[in-house]
C-alpha positions in Angstrom: 18.3 3.8 -23.6 19.4 1.0 -21.5 16.6 0.3 -18.8 19.6 -0.1 -15.8 21.4 3.5 -17.2 18.1 4.8 -16.7 16.8 3.2 -13.7 20.1 4.2 -12.1 19.7 7.8 -13.3 15.9 8.2 -12.0 17.5 6.7 -8.2 20.1 9.3 -8.2 17.8 12.1 -9.0 15.1 10.5 -6.2 18.6 10.6 -3.8 19.5 14.0 -4.6 15.9 15.7 -4.0 16.0 13.5 -0.8 19.4 14.9 0.6 18.2 18.6 -0.6 15.0 17.9 1.6 16.1 16.5 4.6 19.0 20.0 4.8 15.5 21.7 4.0 13.8 20.0 6.9 16.3 20.9 9.5 17.0 24.4 8.4 13.1 25.7 8.0 12.6 24.2 12.0 10.5 21.0 10.7 13.1 18.6 12.4 14.9 19.4 15.4 15.1 18.9 19.2 11.4 19.6 19.1 10.4 17.4 16.4 12.8 14.6 16.3 11.4 12.7 14.1 9.1 13.5 10.7 7.8 11.8 7.4 9.1 13.3 4.2 7.0 12.7 0.8 8.8 13.4 -2.4 6.0 14.7 -4.4 7.9 14.9 -7.6 8.7 11.3 -7.2 5.1 10.3 -6.8 4.0 12.3 -9.6 6.6 10.3 -11.7 5.7 6.7 -10.7 2.0 7.5 -11.5 3.2 8.6 -15.1 5.2 5.4 -15.2 2.7 3.2 -14.7 -0.2 5.0 -16.7 2.3 4.7 -19.6 3.7 1.1 -19.2 0.0 -0.4 -19.6 -0.9 2.2 -22.0 2.1 0.8 -24.4 0.9 -2.8 -24.1 -2.8 -2.5 -24.1 -5.2 -2.2 -27.1 -6.2 1.5 -27.8 -9.5 1.9 -26.3 -9.5 -0.3 -23.7 -10.8 0.7 -20.4 -8.1 0.8 -17.6 -8.1 1.6 -14.0 -5.2 2.1 -12.1 -6.5 1.9 -8.2 -3.9 2.6 -5.9 -4.1 0.3 -2.4 -5.2 2.8 0.1 -3.8 0.7 2.9 -0.2 1.1 1.8 -0.4 5.0 2.2 -3.8 6.1 3.8 -3.1 9.4 4.3 -5.9 11.8 2.4 -3.3 14.3 0.5 -1.5 11.7 -1.2 -4.4 10.0 -2.4 -5.6 13.4 -3.9 -2.2 14.1 -5.5 -2.8 10.2 -7.1 -6.4 11.3 -8.4 -5.0 14.4 -10.3 -2.6 12.0 -11.5 -5.5 9.7 -12.8 -5.1 6.9 -10.6 -8.0 5.9 -8.6 -8.3 4.0 -4.6 -8.5 0.6 -4.3 -10.1 0.0 -0.7 -10.5 -2.6 2.0 -12.8 -1.3 4.9 -14.9 1.6 6.0 -12.3 3.7 6.9 -10.0 3.4 3.6 -13.6 4.5 1.4 -14.0 7.3 4.0 -10.8 8.7 3.1 -10.8 8.1 -0.5 -14.2 9.9 -0.4 -12.5 12.8 1.8 -9.6 13.1 -1.1 -12.8 13.4 -3.8 -12.3 9.7 -5.5 -15.8 9.5 -7.7 -17.3 6.1 -7.0 -16.0 4.9 -10.7 -13.0 4.9 -9.6 -13.2 3.1 -6.6 -13.2 -0.7 -5.8 -14.1 -2.2 -2.6 -11.8 -5.2 -1.7 -12.0 -7.1 2.0 -12.2 -10.6 3.4 -15.2 -9.6 5.8 -17.2 -7.0 4.5 -20.4 -6.6 6.8 -23.6 -6.1 5.4 -23.5 -2.4 6.1 -20.2 -2.3 4.1 -21.9 -4.1 1.2 -24.8 -1.9 1.3 -23.0 1.3 1.3 -20.9 0.5 -1.7 -23.7 -0.8 -4.2 -25.6 2.5 -2.9 -22.8 4.5 -4.1 -22.1 2.5 -7.6 -18.6 1.5 -6.2 -17.0 -1.5 -7.7 -17.3 -4.8 -5.5 -15.8 -8.4 -5.8 -16.7 -10.7 -3.6 -14.4 -12.8 -1.4 -16.8 -15.7 -0.7 -19.7 -17.8 -1.4 -21.1 -16.1 1.9 -20.6 -12.9 0.6 -22.1 -13.5 -2.6 -24.9 -14.8 -0.7 -25.1 -11.1 0.8 -25.2 -9.7 -2.3 -28.0 -11.6 -3.6 -30.0 -10.0 -1.3 -29.5 -7.0 -2.0 -30.0 -7.2 -5.5 -33.5 -8.3 -5.6 -35.4 -8.2 -7.7 -32.3 -9.3 -9.5 -31.1 -12.1 -7.7 -31.7 -15.5 -8.8 -32.6 -17.1 -5.2 -35.1 -14.2 -4.8 -33.8 -13.7 -1.4 -36.3 -11.5 0.9 -34.6 -7.8 1.8 -34.8 -4.5 1.2 -32.8 -4.2 -2.1 -30.6 -1.4 -3.4 -30.0 -0.1 -6.6 -26.8 -1.6 -7.4 -27.2 -0.8 -11.2 -24.1 1.1 -11.2 -21.8 -1.0 -9.3 -19.5 -3.4 -11.0 -19.6 -6.7 -9.4 -17.3 -9.7 -9.5 -15.6 -12.3 -8.0 -12.2 -12.9 -6.1 -10.3 -16.0 -6.9 -6.9 -17.3 -5.5 -5.4 -19.2 -8.3 -3.1 -21.0 -5.9 0.2 -20.9 -7.9 2.0 -20.6 -4.7 4.0 -18.3 -2.1 6.9 -15.8 -2.5 10.1 -15.5 0.1 7.7 -13.6 2.4 4.9 -15.9 3.5 3.2 -13.4 5.2 2.5 -11.2 1.7 1.6 -14.4 -0.4 -1.7 -14.6 -1.2 -1.8 -16.8 -3.5 -1.0 -20.1 -1.3 -2.8 -23.0 -1.4 -4.4 -21.8 2.1 -4.9 -18.3 1.4 -7.8 -16.5 3.4 -8.3 -14.7 0.4 -11.2 -15.6 -2.6 -12.7 -18.7 -3.8 -9.6 -21.4 -4.1 -9.7 -21.7 -7.6 -7.9 -25.2 -7.4 -10.3 -26.9 -4.4 -12.6 -29.7 -5.2 -15.9 -28.1 -6.9 -14.2 -24.7 -6.5 -14.3 -23.8 -10.3 -17.8 -25.4 -10.9 -19.5 -23.1 -8.4 -17.8 -20.0 -10.0 -19.1 -21.2 -13.3 -22.1 -21.7 -12.1 -22.0 -18.2 -10.1 -21.6 -16.3 -13.3 -24.3 -18.1 -15.6 -27.1 -17.4 -12.7 -26.4 -13.7 -11.9 -25.8 -11.6 -15.2 -24.8 -8.5 -13.3 -21.6 -10.6 -12.3 -19.2 -8.9 -15.1 -15.5 -8.6 -13.6 -13.4 -11.3 -12.4 -10.4 -10.8 -9.4 -6.9 -12.0 -8.3 -4.2 -10.7 -6.6 -1.3 -12.8 -6.3 0.6 -11.3 -3.8 3.1 -8.4 -2.9 6.5 -7.9 -1.5 8.5 -11.2 -2.0 6.3 -12.3 -5.0 8.5 -12.5 -8.5 7.5 -11.4 -11.8 6.9 -14.7 -13.1 4.6 -16.1 -10.0 2.8 -12.6 -10.6 2.0 -13.4 -14.4 1.6 -17.0 -13.8 -2.1 -15.5 -11.3 -3.1 -13.0 -13.7 -2.5 -16.2 -16.6 -5.0 -18.0 -14.4 -7.6 -15.5 -14.3 -7.4 -14.6 -17.4 -8.2 -18.5 -18.4 -10.9 -18.6 -16.1 -12.2 -15.5 -17.5 -12.1 -17.2 -21.0 -13.6 -20.5 -19.6 -16.8 -18.6 -18.2 -17.8 -16.8 -21.2 -17.2 -19.5 -23.4 -19.4 -22.2 -21.2 -22.6 -19.8 -20.6 -22.2 -18.7 -23.9 -21.5 -14.8 -23.7 -19.1 -12.0 -22.9 -20.3 -11.7 -19.5 -17.0 -10.9 -17.9 -15.6 -7.8 -19.6 -13.0 -6.4 -17.2 -10.3 -8.4 -15.6 -9.1 -7.1 -12.2 -5.8 -8.1 -11.6 -4.7 -6.8 -8.3 -0.9 -5.2 -8.2 1.9 -6.5 -6.0 4.8 -5.3 -7.6 7.8 -5.9 -5.4 10.0 -3.0 -4.6 14.0 -3.2 -4.4 14.4 -2.0 -0.8 18.7 -2.6 -1.2 19.5 0.7 -3.7 17.8 3.7 -5.0 16.9 2.2 -8.1 13.6 0.8 -9.2 13.2 -2.7 -10.0 11.3 -4.3 -11.5 9.6 -1.2 -13.2 6.0 -1.0 -14.3 7.3 -1.4 -18.0 8.9 -4.6 -17.1 5.9 -6.4 -16.0 3.5 -4.8 -18.5 5.8 -5.9 -20.9 5.8 -9.9 -19.8 1.6 -9.6 -18.9 2.0 -9.1 -22.9 4.0 -12.1 -23.5 2.6 -14.6 -21.7 -0.9 -13.3 -21.2 -1.5 -11.5 -24.7 -5.4 -11.8 -24.8 -5.6 -9.9 -21.4 -4.6 -7.0 -23.5 -6.1 -7.3 -27.0 -9.4 -5.1 -26.1 -11.3 -7.6 -25.0 -11.2 -6.9 -21.3 -11.0 -3.8 -19.8 -8.7 -3.6 -17.1 -8.0 -2.8 -13.2 -4.9 -2.9 -11.4 -4.2 -2.5 -7.4 -0.5 -1.5 -7.0 0.2 0.2 -3.6 3.7 -0.3 -2.0 5.0 0.0 -5.7 3.9 3.6 -6.2 4.8 5.5 -2.7 7.8 3.5 -1.1 10.4 4.7 -3.1 9.6 8.1 -2.5 9.1 8.2 1.6 11.9 8.9 4.1 11.7 8.5 7.9 14.1 11.2 9.1 14.9 11.0 13.3 17.3 12.7 15.5 20.0 10.7 17.0 19.5 11.7 20.6 22.1 9.5 22.3 25.6 8.1 20.7 26.9 5.6 22.8 29.0 2.1 23.1 27.6 -1.2 24.4 30.0 -4.6 24.1 32.2 -2.4 21.8 29.5 -1.5 19.1 28.3 2.0 18.5 24.5 2.3 19.2 22.6 5.9 17.8 19.4 5.8 19.8 16.9 7.7 17.7 13.1 8.8 17.5 12.2 5.9 14.8 11.7 2.6 15.7 9.0 0.1 16.2 6.3 2.7 15.9 6.9 3.4 12.4 8.8 0.8 11.0 6.9 -2.1 12.6 7.5 -4.6 10.1 11.1 -4.3 9.7 11.7 -4.4 13.7 9.6 -7.7 14.3 10.6 -9.1 10.8 14.0 -7.5 10.0 14.9 -10.6 7.8 12.1 -10.0 5.5 11.9 -5.9 5.9 15.7 -4.5 6.2 15.7 -1.5 5.6 18.5 1.1 4.3 19.7 3.8 6.4 21.7 7.3 4.9 23.3 9.5 8.1 23.0 13.1 7.9 24.9 15.7 10.0 23.1 18.1 12.6 22.6 20.5 9.8 20.8 17.8 7.8 23.7 17.6 5.3 24.9 13.9 4.1 27.0 13.0 7.0 30.8 11.9 5.9 33.5 10.6 7.9 34.9 7.1 8.6 32.6 3.8 8.6 31.9 1.8 11.6 29.8 -1.0 12.4 27.1 0.4 14.6 23.4 -0.2 15.3 20.4 2.2 14.9 17.8 1.8 17.4 14.7 3.3 18.3 13.0 4.9 21.4 10.7 2.0 22.3 11.5 0.0 25.8 12.2 -3.2 24.3 16.0 -4.5 23.0 14.8 -5.6 19.9 13.7 -1.7 19.0 16.1 -1.6 15.9 16.2 -0.3 12.4 19.4 -1.3 11.4 21.8 -3.9 13.6 25.5 -4.3 12.5 25.0 -1.7 9.5 28.4 -0.6 8.3 27.7 3.6 8.1 29.3 7.0 8.8 29.4 7.2 12.7 26.6 8.9 14.0 26.9 11.3 16.4 24.1 13.1 19.2 22.5 15.5 17.1 23.0 13.8 13.8 20.0 12.2 11.7 19.3 9.1 10.5 17.1 8.2 8.1 15.0 5.2 6.9 15.1 5.1 3.2 11.9 3.9 1.0 9.8 4.1 3.8 7.0 6.2 2.0 4.3 2.6 2.0 3.7 1.0 5.0 5.6 2.8 7.5 4.8 6.8 8.7 1.5 6.2 7.6 0.8 3.1 9.9 1.6 3.9 13.7 2.0 1.4 16.4 1.4 3.1 19.5 4.1 1.4 21.7 5.0 3.3 24.5 2.1 5.7 23.7 4.7 7.4 21.2 3.2 10.1 18.8 2.3 10.0 15.7 5.0 11.3 13.7 3.9 15.0 11.6 4.7 14.0 7.7 5.5 16.9 5.2 5.4 16.8 1.5 8.0 18.2 -0.5 9.3 19.8 -3.7 10.9 22.6 -5.4 10.2 26.2 -4.7 10.8 27.5 -8.0 13.9 28.9 -7.1 16.5 26.3 -6.0 15.0 25.6 -3.2 12.5 23.2 -1.1 9.4 24.1 0.0 7.3 21.6 2.5 3.6 20.9 2.3 1.8 19.6 6.0 0.3 16.2 4.8 -0.5 15.0 8.9 0.0 17.3 12.0 2.3 15.5 14.2 0.3 13.8 17.1 0.2 15.7 20.5 0.5 14.4 23.8 -2.7 15.5 24.5 -4.3 13.3 21.7 -2.9 10.1 22.9 -4.4 10.6 26.0 -7.8 11.4 24.6 -7.3 7.9 21.9 -6.4 6.1 25.3 -10.1 7.0 27.0 -9.2 10.1 28.7 -12.7 11.0 28.4 -13.5 8.1 30.8 -11.2 7.7 33.7 -13.6 6.6 36.1 -14.9 4.7 34.0 -13.8 1.1 35.9 -13.8 3.2 39.4 -17.2 5.1 39.7 -20.4 4.0 39.8 -21.7 1.0 38.9 -18.5 -0.7 38.4 -16.6 0.7 41.4 -19.1 -0.3 44.0 -19.1 -4.1 42.8 
């Protein structure tokens, strides 16, 4: 089947499930005056994406090659999501103690977990090594900390209390410095990126070779070229650089010490339509064409996809509280804005979102198309989900849906105006032609906002001893 036709069919099916879910959310009372904004997750779509990822790489790697697909937890840090992905054979890439705790709460085994972070503390490293979790050292100073924990295996014999880390696969993250994509903030392989050992800096390559020669327990090599805004060609170039480095290290130290390559994630998402482009299959085929040695069975493989697994399967739906006009332009004031779509509000050129219009009963809105703004509830003028967008006019009581928001949106709450976090619900077919929902995260209460804002310490700045100064 033609790829574009297939992608279009998948997108149409996803859109149909979304429309049914919005209508059902209104009918079942999940969305209404008392709960004016919710996040919806398409469980069927998430399962499909996980299957597509596995199939894409299974089709190009040599039989028997160890492959771990580790979901970048930062994309959607919700325990039920991680558990769902675990059931689909997907592990977890974590970058903080909180993300590690979420992965463990979801039941992710240590061998399915990878720790990446540019600022790991000694305590974080000790915990990861004690658990047997894979760790990619970000820089020489971090590697020195790992040395201390690896005694008596450290080449330097640095003093300290060792941990039994024999189960932890260990590697170094390198920055291939292949350049930026269209969004600088998500380009991690620029000349001055904060991540990894800058491979093209003077002396860096020799330092890396020595690091592996002196440490037989370093068996992995990691690079992550970027995320949204990075073309496939640049992703592949970054992978080619780390593959060539692994080959050089193994050749120069005279043994096949590096046995696994962690190529990161970063597959971009198409936010312009319901089609999924590019696909995992396209990326995997390009890797097979450009870096065939990566997939011939000599190296195990780790991937760290995040946005591409979840973005298309999430929708933020908000009730239109007021419909007004300003300067001749229609403005729909909704309950979804900067608190759920922070990147879109502050950088709309880089992170535009499609907005779908639904009526008060949750049905797809029909009628005349007008140019209008879709505004959020926060008290600043730039709190807009969309500006000057042509779409069916939104009226009071209707619903505006921000599409493709399953990653980096409703799970990354921004507490502007102390707005509460919305509830998140997974949805799927009920077996009788309808839609069933499951609570993923309860909506935050006002009482919880007060507690998080120091409500238990109301006298801290006015009572003894500070109040007596």
